[in-house]
N, C-alpha and C positions, 0 to 999 in steps of 0.2 A: 636415050636406051638401055639400057646396062645388058648386055650379050655376053654369058658366057661358053665359050666351043669347047668341048673335049677335055675339059681341065681332070688333069689327072698329079696326086700329092700322096707322098709314100713318107710316111716317119724312120731308119731304118728299113725292116723287111717286112712293113705292115702296109701295105696300099689300103690308104686312106677312102681316096676316090677315085673314080675308075670311069673317066671320059663323060665328066659330070656335063650335058651343055641347057643353058635355058635365057631367056629373056625375062627382063622386068620393063614393062613399056611405060612413055611419061603418065603419070595420072594413072597409077596402077598400082592396086594392092595382093602383096602376093606372101601368101604364107608358107615356109616350107617345115613340116613336120620329118618324124622317121625317131626309131627308137635311139635310145641312148648309145654313141659311140657309133653311127650311122655316117656320119661327117660334117652333120650340120654345121658346128661351130669354124669346121678348119674353111668351110666357102667361106664364111663371113671373115676370117682372120685374112684369106687370100683376094676377099673385093676389098679390104679396107685398106689393104700392102702391109700388113703385118708380118705377114711369109710371103714366098711366092711359092707360085703352082710348078710342080716338074716338068708340064708337057703344059698345051694349049694356052689359047689366049682368052683374052677381058678386051672386050669394046664396052668404053662408057663414054656415053655422051653427057652426063653431069658434071659442072665443075664443081658442085660443093657437096660433099658424102658427109651427114652426118650417122655416128656411128654408136650406139648405146650399148658397150659390152657387157656378158652376163655377170653381175654381181658388186656394177656399178664401179666398175674403173676407169672411169672419164670424170675422176670428180678427187678433189683436195680435202681429207677429214679435219687437218689444221686450219683449214681457211672458212668462212662464211659462206652463209647462200650467196649472200650477194657480190661478196668476194669471187667466190668459184665463177659465176657464171658471167661475171668481168672480163676474169683473168683470161677463159676461153674463148669471149668474144674477140678480146683483144689478140688472140695468136690468130685469129681467123680472121683480122683486119675486119671487123665486124663495127661501122659508127658506134659512137657509145650514145648520141638522139636513139638510135635505132632498139640500144637496149636498154636504152631508161623504159620506155614506150612500151618494148615488149612485157617488161617487167608489172606497171600498171596495166597491162591488158590480161595478164595471163594469170598472177599472184592469187587470184583471189579465186580461180579455175584449180590452181594444183594444191589451195590451202594453204597456204606456205605466209599470208600473208604479217602472222606474227613469228617467224623464223627468220625477218631475211638476214638479222643480224647475230644469228649465231650459228658458233660452227656446228659443221655438217657434224664433225664428230659425236655432237650430243642430242644427234636425233633418231627417232626411228629408221627401222630397214626400210619400211614404207615411202618415210617420208625423205631418202635418202635417195631411192629411186626417184620419187618425185624430181626431186633435185636433178637428176642425172639428165632426166628424161626434158626438165626446161633448159639445163645448158646447152643441148644439145638443140632443140628447140629456136635458143637463144641464134644461135649462128647461122639462122634462115638455109638449115640445107635444100637441096635442089631435092632431094634423093636422103630418104632416113632410113637405116639398118638396123634393128633392136634383137640383139639375141637373148633370149628368156626376159622379157618387162618384169614380167609377173612373180618367174622363180623366187620359191621361200619365203613368200611374202602370208602375212596374215589372210583371211578370207575378206575383213575389212579394207585393208592395204590393195589384195587383188581386184576388186572391185573398183574400186579407184580410177588404179589405173586404166583397167578395164574403159572407165568413163572417160577419162583423160583420153585416151588414144585414138577413141571413137569422135570426141570433137576434135582431135587433130584432124582424123581421115574426112572431114563431112567439113568443116570450116577454113579447112587449109590448102584444101585439095592436093597432096603432098603425094608423092610416089613413095610408097612403101613398100621394105623385105622387112618381113616378122620369120624370126626364127622361133616357135614356141608350143611347149605342150599343151599350153590352155587351149583346150580346145575351142569353151567358150568364148573367149578372143576372137580367135578366129572365125568362128558362125556368125559373126559379128560384123566384120570389117573385111575381111579380103573378097576379091574376088576371085581369085587361082589358089589351088591348092599344090605345089606341089609334095609328092611323097617319094622324100629318099629313106630305099634300103642297102646296108652293104657298101655302101658309096656310089649307088648307082638312084637316077630320077626313075621310081618305077612307073611311077601316072603325074600326072602335069594334066588337072580337071578344072574345069572353069565351075565355079560355087553357084551360079544359075543352073548350070546342067545336073549337079547334086539336087539338086531342091527339084527340079522335073521330075528327074528320075524318079524321089522319094514321092511326090503328089500324085507319083502315077498305080503306087501301089497300095493298095488293102488289104484291112484283114477279114477273114469273115469266120466267126463262130457258129460252133453248131452238133450238135449231138451225135455221137457215136463216130467211129472209124468210117471212113469211105477211099475206097479202093482209087488208085488215079491220083489223091492229093497228098500232101504233105503233111501228115495230121499229126500235129504239136499239140505236144496234151497242154491244158488248160488248168480243168479241175475236175472233179469225180467223173461220168461220163462226157463232157465238156473237151472241144476239139477245136483248133483253130487253123487256119491255111492263112496265108502270105500270096495274094496274086494282083494280077495286074488286069485280069477278067470275071472283075466281079458278077456280072450278070450270069456268065456261063457256068460257075463253081452257083452261084443263085439255084440255078434253072436244074443241076443236078440233086442238089439238097432236099428240094422242095419244101417240105415241114418242120424236115430237121433242121433248118435254117434259123439260129437265135438272132444275129445279127451283122452287120456289117457295118466297119468302120475304116476310116483314112488311116494308112499306116503314118502315124504322126513322127518319126523319126529324123532326129535332127539331122544338121551338117556335123554336130559335134559326136554324134554315136555312128557315120558312115564313116569317118578319119579313125575315128578308135577303130574302129573295124578293120580298115585295110591295115592300118600298123599292126592287126594282132596277125593277121593274115600270113 
């Protein structure tokens, strides 16, 4: 388990983190979201040991922490893909046989089978990000921490990185903390979502509960406005309302009812709405 308790951090006179507390349990995938400047990357740097908090405590039961920093900073561009993977594995005392077996098993998944002996500096940004993730996984970490793994990538590379992370979560059963604006990624892999706003955790919600809340809402379409309903204009003289009691609304509307459908709002939509509030 990873546990942060009342973490505070200032840079000069700017208080960035204000008593941040949360836990990440073994085997859990947690997404950390928030607007730019809310303190997400500062949390990652503190957990990684790159900077020290001013106040608060961190309890960490994981012996080996693997960190992917924003911008693929865990990589040397003058080394080949193979050399990078082996170099960082040596630093972390990973046996050579394990690393070779890892490369044989995962090189195709990452689409790097023809790039192993090419210098990283010659690769595309998407390829470099794949190499960074592969270096991270080759160290066999107990917990994986990723800071914006799809930031700045083209759409094809973004989709590929999402699929790789999904495979990691499903097959490796790893504990993962992901900082990301990529709500589609979080929608597909996260067990919980932490909402960070102005240096504070505003909400800590299980994604299953988000799905249950989403599934309980319905869109009702009807002709003309109706007192007592939230009349959302749709087109011409047609309105719609969102309700958790569709039968009651249908009885009120009578023959003015057009149709009823489930509100198919995704977790991505809900995350976006909470970030905008």
